[in-house]
Structures are given as structure tokens and as C-alpha cells.
N, C-alpha and C positions, 0 to 999 in steps of 0.2 A: 504494500500500500504506500502511496505517496504521502509524504509528510506535509502537513499544512503549514503555510508561511504565516508570519505575523506582520510583514511589511506591506506597503501599499503597492500600487501598480508600478510596473517598470517605467523608466523615463525614456525608453527608446534607445538607450545606449548600453554598451556592455564593455567590461574590461577585457584586456587581452587574455586573462586567465579563464574567462568563462567558456564553457563548452556549449557553443551555439548549435541549435538543432533546426532542421527543416520542419515544416508543418506536418509532413507525413510521419517523421520520427516522433514528434509530439503526439500525434494521433495514436500511434502504436503503444506508446507509454501509457497514455490515459486509458486506453481500451482494456488494460489489465484490470482496472477497477470500474471503468464505465464503458461496458461493451456497446452501449447505444450511441456514444459520441460520434460525431461526424466532422469532417473538415469544415463544412458549412457552419456547423455549430461553433467551432473555434473562431471562424471568421466573424460570425455574428457577435460573439462575446467581445472580440476586438473592436468591432464597430460601436459597441455599447460602452467602450472605455474601460472594460474590466481587466484588460491586459494590453500592454503596448510593446509588441516585439520589435526588435531592431530590424531595420530594412537595409538590404544591400544596395549598392549603386544601381543594380538592375531591377530593384523593386521587390526582391524575394524576401519573405518573412524569415527571420532567424530568432528563435526563442532561446532564452537562457534557462537554466534549471529553475531559477526563481519564477520565471514566467509559467513554467509547467506546474510548479507547486501552487501558484496562484489560481491557475485554471482548475486544478484539482479541488481546491478549496471552494471555488464558485460552484462547480458541479456537485460537490458533496453537500453544500448547503441547499442547493435546489432539490437534490434527491432525498436528503434526510429530514429537511425542515420545510420543504415545499414553499420556499421563499421566492418572491418575485425579484428580478434583477435590481430594481431600485432599492429594495431593502438590503440586498446583498452588498451593493455598492456602498450604501451608507455604513454598513457594518465594517467593511474593509477600510473605508476612510477613517472610521473611528479607531480601528486598530493601528493605522498608520500614524495617528496622532498620539499614540501611546495609551489610549483608553482601553478599557476591558469590558466592552458591551456584552450583555447576555443575549443568547439566542433562545428561542422557544424550544421546548423539548422536541426531539425527532418525532415525525409522524408515527413511526412504527413503535415508539415507546410510550405514547400517550394512552392512558387508560380511561375507560368510561367510568363515571361515578357509579357507585353501587345502585343497581336497580334503575338506572336511567340511561337515556340516550339511544335506546334501541330503535326508536321510531324517527330519529333525526338523520336523514340521509347525508347531511352536510357535516356530521360529526365524524372525524377521522378515527379509525381503529388501526390495529396492527396489519390488517389485510386490505383495507379500503380507505378511500378518501371521498369526501362529498363533492357534489357538482361545483359548488362555489370554490372550494379549495383547489379543485382541478383547474378551473379557469384561471385562478390567480397563479398557481404554480407553473402552468404551461404558458401563461401570458397570452391567452387567446380570448376571443369574444364569445358570448352566448350564441350568436348567429353562426360562428364558425363551428363550434362544437355540435350544434344541432345539425348542421349540414353533414359533418363527418359521421354522425350517428346514422343519418339517413342512408349513407352509403355502406354502413356496416363496419367502418374502420374503427370505431370505438363503440362500446355498449356498456350500459350500466348493469350491475348485478341485480339479483332478485330484490334486495333491500333498497335499491335506488342508488347505492354508492358505486364507486369504481375501484378496481384493484390498482395498486400503486404503479403497475406497469402501464396503465392507461395514460399516466402523466408523460411517460417517455414517448408513447405513441403520438400523443397530441403534439409534443415538441417536434418530433420528427416530421409529422405531417405539415406543421407550420413551416419548418425549415425548407421542405420540398416546395411548399407553396410560393416561397420567395423566388423560386426558379421557374414559376409558371406552371408547375404540376398541380392540377386540380384534383379534388377527391375522386372524380370519375376516372381519372387516369390511374389512380392507385388501387382500383378494384381488383386488377389482375394480381397485384402484390398480395392483397388480402386473400384472394382465392388460392394463390400458391402457398401462402402460410397455412391456410386451413388444410390443404392437402398434406403438407409436411407434418402438421400436428396429427393428422389421421394416421400417417405411417408410424409415428412414435407411439401413438395409442395402441396400434396393433401389436407392437413389440412388448409393451409393458402390461397389457390387459391381463394375460395369464398370471403375471407376478402379483398384480393387485388383488386377484381373486384367491390367492394362496392362503391356506390356513395359518401358516407360520408368520408371526408378526415381523420377524427379521426379514423375511422374503418380501413382505409388503413394504417395509421401510426401504429395502433395496430397490424396489420399483420406483419410488420417488427419487432416489439418487440417480437411477438410470434415466428417468425423464429429464432431469437437469443436465446430465451429461450429453444425452442425445440432442437436446435443444441447443446446447452450445455448439455441438458438431454441425448440426444442420445450418445454424446461423453462419458459421465459418465457411461451410461449403457454399452456401448461397452467395456470400460476399465474394468468394474466390471465383465462382462461375460468372458473376456479373463483371468482375474486373477482367476476367479472361475474354468475355464477349466484347468488352469495350476496348481491350488492348491497353489497359492502364494499370499502374501500380501506385499504391498509396504510400510507399516508402522507397 
């Protein structure tokens, strides 16, 4: 895991001793902890002033280790605290001034009061977030989320809440939208993901039905491993089809 920094954003310069990295190298480092991060996401965070990499005379971005740590901190606060970028920026600015601002408890660690909250779809739990919180965390509008739901890209659970991964989906759909890719264009991706999930389910279904609790627990570990492998394969196939490399 990357360590979190306590300093502010970079000033666009680097000392000779810094080990500067390309954006592709930064992406590979961040993906160890944040598999959903994309190059467009890094560029977007730069455009929002949350990181300021050095630029070469040719205009290429070069990131210092401190830049990478700062990006990790931003992504971690989005993932664990569901904070909008404005709040994250204010928090980091306070850190750079030597202050010690407190952050709200991570979404996965907040507990419901005894006997309450079950009927509140906007109250976060360890496995879901509410609609309002998803909108804030992903920095999208109600109209955008409604449209994405109409195309099946995001869906609420039986209780009206959303699983935490829906936040990542919303952010990625928003990132792709900045390149002109509309929800109707992404239906093929959703269909492919559903087919891949179906293949994984076929593999683990016998394990989940087993009487042995250890075997059933192994099924869940197998699901996670297969999910990671299918994501990596999908990324590799797309890169091969486009003839590009990210590092």
C-alpha cells in the first residue's frame, strides 16, 4: 500500500534526486491499491488542482513519488470516506498549513444506531451507500444517475441503496462521458461484464452449494480471484485490439 503524504500539492518542479515517472508508470503503481483508476482519472485530478506534475519541454507529464502519494491519498479519501473533491482539496490544504483536520469515519466502518436506520436508503452501511451519498461521492447529477440506471449501468439494491462499487462505476462512466461516450455506447460493456460474471458463477456455483463451510468460504475467495483475472484479461484484450500500452 502506498503511504499517505502530509504535504500539499506539488509546485510543478522536482529536484535532481527525484525519481520522475510517466503517467503510465503512475497508473500501474496506483492500480495495486485502486484497480479502477484510469489515466483519464489522473488527468482529471490534475485539472482539478489536486496534483501538479512536472512537465517536460515536450509537454509530457512527469510525476514525483510525492505526486503519486498525493494521488493515492485523494483516491483513498474518495473510496473510504466518499468525499467530494472540494472537501478533499480543503483537507489537503489544511494539512499543508500544518493543521490536523479530522475526517469523517470511513463509509465501511460506520454503524447504524441500535434499532434504527433500516428504512433510510441514504444511510451508509458496510455494504451500501445511499443515493445522495453516491451522487456526492461520484460528483454527478441526479439526471445523470437516472439516465445511467435506465441503461442498466448502475442499479440500486432491494433496500434502495447501492453497493460501494457503484461509486466506482459512476466515476468511470462520468470519466468516459468526458470523451463523448454516452450511456448507450456503454451497453455493450455492461453486456460483456454480465457474460463474464455468468462464467464465474458457473465455476463457483458447485462450491457455494457444498456442505463444508470451508469449501463455501473458498468459493468466495475464488470469485474474487476470478474477477481480478477477468478484469486483467479484459484490459489486456482491449489494449491489444487498440495496439496501445499503458506503461
